[in-house]
N, C-alpha and C positions, 0 to 999 in steps of 0.2 A: 411739641415744635421739634424736637429731636428726633422722633419716631417719624414725623411725617418728613422731615428733611433731614435725613442722616447725612453725615459729614463723609465727604469723598477724597479727604486728605490723604487716607491711607492707600486708596488705590492710586492717587497720583505719586505716593512714594513707592509703591510696587512697581509702577510704570519706569520711573527713574532709576531705580536701582537695578531692574531687569536688564536696562540697557548697558549696564557695566559688566553684569554677569555673562551676558550673551555676546558680548564684543568680540570679534575674531582675532584682533591684533591689538596689542599693547602699542599705545602711542607716544609716550612719554617716560622721561625719569621720574620717580616720585619727589626726587628734592626739587626739580623744575615744578612739580606740580603743586608742591605744598606751597611754593611762593606764590604761584599763578592763582592758586585757590584765594588768597587774600584779597585779590582784585575781582576774580570772576564770580565769587559767591555774590558779593553784594551788586556787582553789574548784572547778573542775571535777575535777581530780585528786583531791581529797579525797573529793568526792561518789562517785566512781567507786570509790576504794579503800574507802570505808564501805559502798558497796552491796556489794562482794564479801564483805565480812564479814558483813552482815546475811543475805546470801543463803547463806551456809555455814550460818548459825544457823537462819533460819527458812524456807528451802525446803520448799514443800509442792505437793501437785498443782495447787492453784487457782492460786498464784503462776506455776508454770511454763505454765499454760494462759493466763494473762493476758499472760505475756510472748511466748509463741509468736503469740497473736492481735496482739500490738504490732508483731511483725516482720510477720507478713503483712500488716496496715496501712500499714506503713511501705513493704514492697516494692511495693504497688499505687501508692502517691504517687510514689514515684522512678519508676515508669515514667509516669505521668500527668506529672511535671513535666518530664521528657525530651521528651514526647509535645507538650506545650503550647511549649516552648522551640524544639523543630525545627518545628513548625507557625508560630512567628512568622518564624523565619529563614530556612525553605523553604517557603513558602505552597504548599498543594497538593501537596507532593511525599510527603510521609510521612502514613499513616494510624496510627490507634492499634492496629490489628491488625498492621500492619507494624512497628511500634515494639516490640510485643510478643514478635512472632516472632522479631525481630533480637535482643532481650536475654535472652528466656528459653530459646531453644533451645540455645544455647552453655551454659548451665548444667549440661546432661548432661555435658559433658566436665569440668566443674569441680566433680563430685560428690566427689571426692577432696581431702582436706586438703592433701597432696602438691601436686595439679595448682593448687590456689586460692594456696599458698603461691609457686610457682614463677611462676604468672603474675601475681600482685601484683607482684613485685619487676621484672618486665619493664613493667607498666602504670605503675609508680612513675617509672621511669627515661623513659619516653614522655612522661608528664605533666610531668615536669621538663624535659626538651628541648623540649616544646610551648610551656610557659611562657616558657622562657630566648627562645626563637626569637620568640614574641610581642612581648616587650620590645624585641627588636632591631628588629622591623618597626615598631612606633611610637616608638622612640627619638629620631627628629627631630621628633616633636611634642609632646614632653614638654618644658614650660616652666616654670621656677622661679616665673615671675610668676603662674602659676595659683595658687599656694597661698595659701590664704585666711588673713587675717592678724586677722578679726573676733574678738571675745572668745567664747569658747564658754560655753555656758548650761548649766544643770543638766540641761536636757531633751536636749540633745547627748551628755552622758556616760550619761545613762539610755538612750537609743537605741542608744548603743554597746554596754553592759552586757546589753540585752534580746537584742540581735544575737548577741553572743558566748557568752552562756549558754543558746542553744539545747542542748537536750540531745538530742544523737543516740545512736541505739543501740550504735554502736561504743565509747562510754565504759563502758558495761554489759556488753558481751559477754565481757572477759576474765573475768568472774566464772564463766564456764561451763565454760573451758577451764585448770584451775590446773596442767597436767602440766608445763609449762615455766615456772613461777614468775611467771605473768601478774598475780598478785594482789599483787604488790608495788607500793608506791606510784612507783617511778621511771618504770617504761613509761607508766603512766598521766599522768604530768606531762608526758613527753616528748611523748605522743600530743597532749595539750591544747595545749601549746605549739606544735607545729609547726602544728596548726590553726589556731590564734587569730592567731600572728604571720605566717602565710601571708596570712590574711586582711587583716589590717593592712597588709601590703606591697601587696597587691593594691590595696586602697582608697588608698595613698599614690600608686600609679601613676596611678590613674584620677583623682584630683585633680590631678596634674600634667597631664593630658591634657585634662580637661573644665573645670576650674576650678571656678566657683561654679555651673555648670550641672549638676554631679554628682548632686545629689538628684533632679535631673527627668530622669534618663535611664533607659530600660527596656533590659534587658539590656546593661548599661555595657561589660562586658568583651569582649562578641561584637562590639558596634557599633565600640569601639576596635581590635579587632582586623581587622576589615575596612577600617579606616582607615589601617592602616599604610603606611609610605611603600613598602614591598615588595609590598604587597596580596597576602602569602602565603596569606591565608586564602580570597582569591577563587579561587586556584588548585588549593588543596589542600584544598577542603573536603570532598572524600569521604574523604581520611585524618583530617581533624577529626572527621566524624562517626563512623568507624571506631573511634576514640580512646575518645570519648564513650561507645559502645555497650560497648567491652571494660569501662571502668571502672564502668559502671552493672551489667554482668553479673557483674562481680566482688562487688560489694555483694550483688546477689541471692543469689549462691552461697554467701557468707558468710553471710547470714540463713538461707539454708536447712539449712545444716549446723549452725547454732545451734538453729533449730526442732528437727531430728532429736534433739539432745540432750536438749531440753526435753521432748519428747513420748515419748522413749523412753530414759529415764534409766539402765535396765538395760542399755544398749548404749553406755556412755561410752568403752568402749574401743575401738570401732568409729572408723575414720577415713574413711569413705566414706558417701554417702546411697545406699540401695539403689534399684535402678532402678525398682522397683514403686512408689514414692511419687511420680514425676515425673508420671503422668497426673492423679492429684488435685491436684498443686500447680499444674500448668499450668492446669486448668480453674479452680481455686477463685481463681487471681491474674487471669485473663481475664474472669471473670464478675464480680470485685471492681472490676476497672478499667472494666468497661463501665457498672457501677451509679454509678461516682464518676466519670465522665466529664466530667460538666457542672458539678461544684464548682468554687469559687474555689480554686486550687491553693495560691496564698500564705495564704489563710485555714485551708486544712486543714493546711498544714505548721506554722502556729503552733498550732494545736489539738493537732498531733501532738506538740509539743514540751512542751505543757502537760500532755498526757495522761502522757506519760512521767516527767515530774517527779512527777506523781501516784504514778505506779507506784513511782519511787524512794522517796518517802516510805511508802507503802504497805510495800514490801520492809523498810525501816527499821524500821517499826513492828513487823511479823512478827518480825524478827530481835531488838530489843530485848526483845519480850516472851518469846520462846525463851530467850533470855540469862538474863532474870528468872528464868524457871521453873526453869532449871537450877540456878540460884545458890541459889533456896529449896530445892530438893531437896537440895544438897550440905550446906544448914545443917542440914537436918532429919535 
């Protein structure tokens, strides 16, 4: 059973962790983030669990099409965010077409669920090693005196909650593959906890590095890595770029598999995306990226989160209505 339906939890974990590492701007102070995490972690897990229950009850062709459209839009934004980041860090070195080719072509290899699962475990290990090595390089520059002792305001806590409550599709995707019990509450809580507490830990390291200048830094993680005592990121930038490409490609493959299950629900027992789907998928993503290339990526990401929350609310209303109709029929 495990071979036929491998777990995709590692792929979901990579998806939420890479959002932290590729974020362009730090959003909150770690003290506020630690306090907000106590509320945001269970809240995100509960929302994901309720969404899965509502999806069971109120799933319909309209919701499936809306979910698929959201995943297509998110895929394009992921590519554009990586392109903007690469353009800032390597000016003139990477074009949008090059980024699309680097990340989309390997998706063909990841068209099977087993390939996604196996690659996700490898990428997760590499992300962990890269993060630990980055901490090693910046360790001499981390100073306890950089910790801020000023009193936090309600605005600081609100900023932390706003950043942590960003609704990523990874929190909703377990509703689409229940074969391995992914609709239970525990995996969702574990996923949210890993994402948010990793984010808080990264912010804590950045505060030790930058001090009061933290909110003013653009691309703080990558700027800190380049200033490391060992300067490892200056010598191994090609490996860093490859790791980023692998992580984003994995996210795109996961979204593509979810789209196939949404648009072809009769083939839920299939564990691979057909090769015939790739020309349409590639051309659609490339056109969408070209159309959105001039948008403000930070605003677009915030809007995507708001739209995702709206979709969750819509699915919840549909599930509640379906449950009410079934209850009325039983009573009659």
